[in-house]
N, C-alpha and C positions, 0 to 999 in steps of 0.2 A: 736188723739193718734199717728198716723203714722208721723214720722219725714219727710218722703219724701212728704207727702201731705201738711204738714204745710210749708215746705220750698218752694214748688211749689207756693202756694198761696202768700206767703210773697214776693218771687221774682217778681211775676206778679203784685202785689200791688204797688211795687216800680216803675214799668213801667207804671202804670195806665192802665193795660190791664186785660181783663177777660181771664179765662182758656178755652181752647177748649178741650172737652172730647168726642172723638168718641167711639162708641160701635161696636164691632164685636163679633160674636159667635165663641167660641173655637171649632175647628174641622170642620168648615164650609168653603168649601164643603168637605175638607179633611185636615188632620193635616199638611201636607207640605205647603198647600196654606195659612191656617190660621197662621202658623208660619212665612211665608214670609210677610203677611199683618202686623202682630204684629211687626215684625222687622222694617218695613218701616214707621209705624205710627209716631214715635217721630220725625224723620227727616222731615216728611210731615207737622208737626205743632201740633201734639197731645201734650198736657201738662200733661194730665192724661188719662189713658186708661181704659175703661170699657169693661170687657171680660165676655161674657155670658156663663154660665154653662148650657149646653143643657139639656132640660127636656121635657118629652113627653106631658105634659099638662100645658104649660105656659100661665096661664089664664089672666095675665095683658098684654100680648103682642099681637099686631095685626098680620095680616096675614104674613107680611114680616119677622118679627122676629120669628114667629111660624115656618115658612118654613125653616129659617136658622137652628133652633134648630133641626128640623126633619131631614134635610140634614146631620147635624153633628152626630146625633144618628145613622143614616143609615150608616155612614162611620165608626161607631163603637166607637165613642168618649165617654169615661167615665170620671168621676171626676178625676180618677188617671191621665188620659191623660191631663185634663185641668191644673192640678197642675204641671205636667211635662213640659207643654208648657210654663208655667210662669218660671219655673226653668231654662229651656234652654234659654229663653230670657234674664234673669238676667245675664247670662255669658257675654253678650256684652252691656247690658243696665242696669247699677246699680242704675239709678237715677229717671226714669220716674215711678210715682206712678201707680200701677195696682190695680184696684177694681174689684172684682168678683161679678157679679150680677146673681140672679137666684132665686130658690125656695128651700124650706127647705127639701123637701122629699129626694133628692139625698144626702144631707148633713147628714140627719138623718140615712139613710141606711149606709153611710160611717162610721158613728160614729162621733158625734160633736167634742169631744176632739181630737180624732185622726186627724180629718179634720183640725181643728185649728192648731195643732202642724205642720202638713204637709204643710198647707197654709203658716204659718210664715216661715218655712224652705225654701219653694220655692221662697219667696220674695213678697208675696201678702201684700198689704197695707191696704186694707179695704174690707168690704162686704156690699152688698145690697141684703137683702133677703126679697122679696116683700110680702110674705105670712106669716111672723112672726111678729105679732104686739107686742107692748110694754108690754102687759100682760104676754108675755112669754119670757121676757128678760133673765130669768134664763137659758133657753135652750141654747142659743148661744151668745146673745149680751154681757152679763156680762163676761162670759168666754173669749170672743174675746178681750174685753177691758183689761182684766187682763193680756193678752199676748201682748198687744200693737198693736192689729189689730183694725183699726177704724170700727165702726158700723154705717153705714150711713142710716138714716131713711128717708122715703118719706113723704112729706106733699103735700096736694092737695087743690083744690078750696073748697072741702067740709070739710077740717080740720079747725074747728072754733077755736076761742080763748080759749074756755073751754078745748078743746082736745089738743091743741098745747103743753102745758107744759108736758103732759104725753108723747107725741110723741118725744119731744126734750130732755127729761130728761137724757137719756143715749146715745144720738146721739153724734158722734164725727167725725172729719175729715171735713165733710161739710154736709149741709142739701140739700136733692134732692127735689126740688119743681116740682111736676107733673103739667104742665101748663094747661092741659085739663082734663075733665072728660071722662072716657072710656079708651079704650085700645090704645096701641102705634100705630102711623102711620096712624091714621084715620081722624084726624082734624089738623088744623093749630093753632099755639099759637097766641094769641092776645098780642102784646107787651105792649099796655097800661094797659090791665087787669093784666098782669104779673107784670108790674112795681108797681101797687097798692098792689099786693099780696106780693112782696119783702119788700115793705115799712112795711107791717103788721108783716112779719116775722122777720124783723130786730128789732122790739120792743120786741121780745121774745128771741133772740139769737144773740151772736157775731160770730157764726160760719160762714164761707163762705156759700153762697147760689148758688147752681147750678140748672139750669132749664133745663128740658128735656120734651119729648113727644111733638109732633106737630112742630118740627123744621126740615125743610127739605132742605132749600136753604141757600146759603151764606148770602143773604139779610135778611132772617128771623133770622139766627144766629146772625148776626151783631145787629139787632134790640134788641134781648134779651140781648146781651152782653154789651149794653150801660148802663143796670141797674143791671144785675145779675153779680155774681162773676165768673160764668162759664156757658157755653151753652153745652148741651149734644145732640149729633145727633146719632141716631141708625137706624131707619127704612130706611132712604134714602141710608145709607151706605150698609146695608145688601141687599137692593134691587138692588144696583149696582153690588154687588157680583153675585146676581142671574141672572141679565140680561147679564152677561158676562160668563156664563157657556154654555157648548155645549148642544145638544138635549138630552144627557144622564145624564145632571146634573153634568158633570165633569168640572174641571177648564180648562180654555183655556189660551193662551199666553196673553190675554187681561185682564184676571180677576184681577190680582193684579194691573197692570198698571192703568186701568180705575178707580178702586176703590180708589187708592191713589191719582189719579188726582182730584177726588171729595173731598177727605179729604183736599188736599191742598187749594182748593177753599173755603171750609168751614172754615179752620183755618185762612185763610187770612181775611175772613169776620169778624170773631170774634176778631182777634188781631188788626185789623184796626178800629174797631167800634167807639172807643172814640177819634180817630184822626180827625173826621169830625166835 
């Protein structure tokens, strides 16, 4: 649905490159630092940005992303702040697609229609809501699509050929393939198994396929990017944020610099994957 997402993948397809999609949590460890990270990501090689909406019970996330969410909540980050962060970013970056990833509870509390209207106004391109299955498409998915906001669905190793058509029916923007079973940041993706899964997915959809969960290093990202349309890295990035905080959990002079240094390495791995 989103023109920015479609243009991004079309441009990369012409270059025979996969997209690099980094994940950070909005408000982690504070609004100023996350705004600085967000601003630096495109220049560091991010093609699409996945921005986490902090939530107190992120059941699909591993320890690193859970900790990032809790830091953001402790700093007072609300859904209003997340949307404001996107709106502020759009003043100097009108082109990079931004996907909000999170859980339905905060959106439900905010009001789904109000949320979608405000997200669209802020410049959000797509949503990944991990705990809202296709059986509840009327809740958020279909209203999002009606507004031109992509609704990106997750497929996993346990999503069989019988289930896939239901999962993909109203998916737009791209398909997010979860390369491992379990929570984020706890296992490594197997490139061969992922390649087989991508071949199977391509029999069901023409949408780009992004692969996430279990990708932590530039080499792992490159291996995935040789077959997938995009590689998503989250836990390794938010872990770098955490490891560059002071003993009180506050940002230091190295927080943004070290995190962006990793993003550059990951982006280089993805973008150069098919040159070898």
